[in-house]
N, C-alpha and C positions, 0 to 999 in steps of 0.2 A: 483819191479819198484818204483822209488821215485815219490813223488807227482808232482813235476814240470815235470818230464819226461813223466808221464801219460798225463798231460794236453797238453804238447807240441806235443806229438804224435797224440792226438785227433785234435789239431789245424791243423796239417799238413794234415789230412785226409779231414777235412772240407774244407780248402783252395783249395786243388786239385779238389774236387767236385764242389766247387763254380766256379772256372774259366773254367773247362771243360764244365760245364753246360751253362756257358755264351757263349762259342764258338758254342755249339750245338744249342742253342736258336737261335742265328743269322743265322746259317746254315739252320735250319728248316724253319724259317720264309721266308728266301730268296728262298729256294727250293720250299716251298709251293706256294709262289707268282708267281715265274717264271715258275715253273713246273705245274701250274694250278691244284693244289691239295689242296682241302679244309682240307682233313685229315691231311696232313703234316703241313699245316699252323696252324691248331688247335693244333697239337702236339707242335709247337713252342710256341704258346700261353700258353700251359701247362708248358712248361720249364720256362716261365717268372714267373709263379705262384710258381715254385719251389724256386725261389729267396727268397720268404717269409720264406719258411721253412729253407732253408740253412742259410739265414741271422740271423733267430731267434736262430738257433743252435750255431752260432758263438757268439752271444751275451750271450746265456746261459752258454757256456763254459767259457767265460770271468768272468761272475758272479760266476759260480760254483767254480772256483779256489780260490776265495777270502776266507780267513780264517774266522772262526767264530768271532762274535762280540757280543756286549751287546744286539742288537736287534735280532740277529740270532745265538743263542748259539749252535745250531746244524749245523752251517755252511750254505752254500748257494747251496748245491748239488741239492736241489729240482728244481732249475732253469732248470736243464736238463730235468726233468720229464715234466715240464711245456712246454719246447720246443717240447718234443715228443708228448704232447697232441695237440699242435698246428699243428705239422706235420701230425698227424693222422686226424685232421679235414680238412686240405688242401687236403690230399689224398682222403678222403671221398667226399668232395665237387667236386673234380675233376672227380671222378668216376660217380657221379650223373649227372654232366654236360655232359660228354661224352655220357652217356646212353640217356639222353633227346635229345641231338643233333642228335644221331643216329636214334631214333624213329621219330623225326621230319623230317629228310631227307628222310626216307623210306616212310612216309605218304605223303610228297610232290613229291615223285619220282624225286627229284632234284639231279641227279647223274652227277658227273664231269667226264672229260676225261683227266687225268693227263699224264705227260710225264715221261720218264725214270729218269730224274733228281730227281724227288720225290722219286722213288724207291731207288736210291743210297743214298739219305738222310736218308731213313728209315733203310737201312741195316747198315750204319755207326753208326746210333744212337743205334741200338740193340747191336752191338758189344762193343761200348764204355760204354754204361750203364751197361751191364752185367759185364764188368770188374770193373767198379766203385762199383757195388754191392758187388762183392767178396772181393774187396780191403777194403771197408768200414766195411763189416760184419766180416771179419777175425779180424780186429783190435777192433771193437766194442765188440766182444765176449771176446777177450783177456783182454780188459779193464773193461768189464761189464758196458759199458756206454749206458744208455737208449737213449740218443740223437744220438749217432753214429749208434746204431742199427735201430733207426727210420729213419735216413738218408739212411742207406743201403736199408731198405724196400722201401723208396721213389725211389731210383735208380732202384730197381727190378720193381717197378710199371711202371717206364718210359720204361723199357725194354719190358714189357708186352704190354704196349700201342703201342709201335713202331712195335711189332710183328703184332698186329692187323692192324696198319697203312700200314705195308708192304703187308700183304695179301689183304687188301682192295684196295691199289694202284695197285698192280700187277693185281688183277681181273678186275679193272676198265680199265687198259691199254689194257687188252686182250678182252674188250668188255662187261664185266659183272659188270656194274656200282653198282649194289646193294651190291656187295661183300664188298665194303668200309664200309657202315654203319652197316652191319651185323656183320663184324668182330669187329668193334669198340664197338658195343653193348655187344657182348660176353665177350670181354676183360674188359669191365667196371665192370662186375660181379667180376672178379679176383681182380681188383683194389679196389672195395668196401670191399672185404674180407681182403686184406692187410691193408686198412685203419682202419677196426674194430679191427684187431689184435694189431696195433700200438696204437690205442686209448685206448683199454681196458688195455694194459700193462701199459701205462702211468697212468691211473686212479688207477690201482692196487697199484703202487708205491706211488702215492699222498695220498692214503687212508691207508697208512701204512700196505699194504698187506704183508703176510709172504713170506720169501724167500723159496726156494725149500727145501724139507725135507732132502735130502742128505747133504746139507750144515750145517743144524742144527745138524745132527748127527755127522758130522765131527768136529765140534766145541766142542760138548759134550765130544766126545772121547779124543780130544786133552787136554781139561781142566782136565779130570779125570786121565791123566797120571802124573800130578804134585803131588809129595808127600804131604801127609796131606790133600788132597782134598778127602773126603769120597764119595761124590756124587754130581753130578750137579742136583740141585733140580728143577730148571725151566730155560728155556732159550727162549728168543724171539729176533728176528732180523728183521730189516726193512732197506729198501734201501734209500740212500740219494745221488742221482747222481751216480757217479762211486763207491761210498763207501757203506759199510754195517755198521750199528750201532747196537751193540749187548747189550742186557740186560741179565745178567747172575746171578743166584742165586747158591751159593756154600754151601754145608754142610760140616762143620769141627768140630773137637773136641771142645766141649763147654768149656773146661778147658785152651784152648789156650788164650794167652794174646792178646790184641789189636794189639800190635807190631807184634807178630808172624802171626796172621791172615792177617794183612796188607801185610806182606812180601809174604805170600803165594799167595795172590790175585794179587800182583804185578807181581809175576812170571807167573801166569796164563795169565795175560794180555800181558806180554812180549812175551810168547810163541805164543799166537794167532797172535800178530803183525808179528812175525818172519815167521810163516808159512802161514798166509793168508794176502796177500798184498793188498787186497781190503777192509780191515776192517778199518774204520775211527776212531771208538771209542768203548771201552768196558766198560760198567758200571756194577760193581760187588757188589752184596749184600751177606753178610755172614749170614748163619743160623746154629744153633747148631744141630749137628748130633745126631740122635736117641733120640731126645727130642721134645715134642709137641710144636709147635710154630704156630703162626697165621700170615699169610701174608695179610696185609691190602691193598685192591685195590677196586676201585670204577668203573672200566671199565667193 
């Protein structure tokens, strides 16, 4: 998949989520107000908070697609991880807010008597948000985009919140008013878990955390198929948005000329680019095979 195609596909997912979320927000605020449901109205307020997350992701994707420049020689892909970090924080704060609100409602015993309009709004939200989650997650995994995967988790969080809202509203309609805050409090635990997963994944990427082991082994095996590559001495990889940046050390015949070793390294890089479409750059260092050598590093 070409670079522009990747970003255009991600843009499409974000825009769909943005406008669908706008419609759901208006619907839930109206249903919560006219249906006398504090839970549904709060769900609408939460959707308004999601605009921060989705809007930041749209900005991050625009920044991330910019090519490298003098100030950012490794490109702008980390903007996606920063957006994922913000989304994780928004999800976490939302979870804490819902939990605190539920506890206060139970302590005050201030239970509402909603109408079936609120129930309908919760059901519609669950179905739409679950569809958005699957739609965003599938493309996010395909593109290996941190921001898209974070947005997908945000949609799943909304679906879980609406499940709690539905249980609470139905219980309240049937006369058990305490069902609403109890269900919301239980779901806030799942929301906080999703927020922690999103936050930790973003921090991992921003801290140059290693990519999964199978990926490293796949690149190693691929490089060693190139003739005259004796051995992959060392390989490191880190994520920059939708792309992976690889540092590779190859062992070759010490009698090779600079031109020959350069040609082999170029072939390795070309092969990796052909097979691994999410690789942004490959930096290759040549070491002599079967000869003692020192790799200088301060990290």
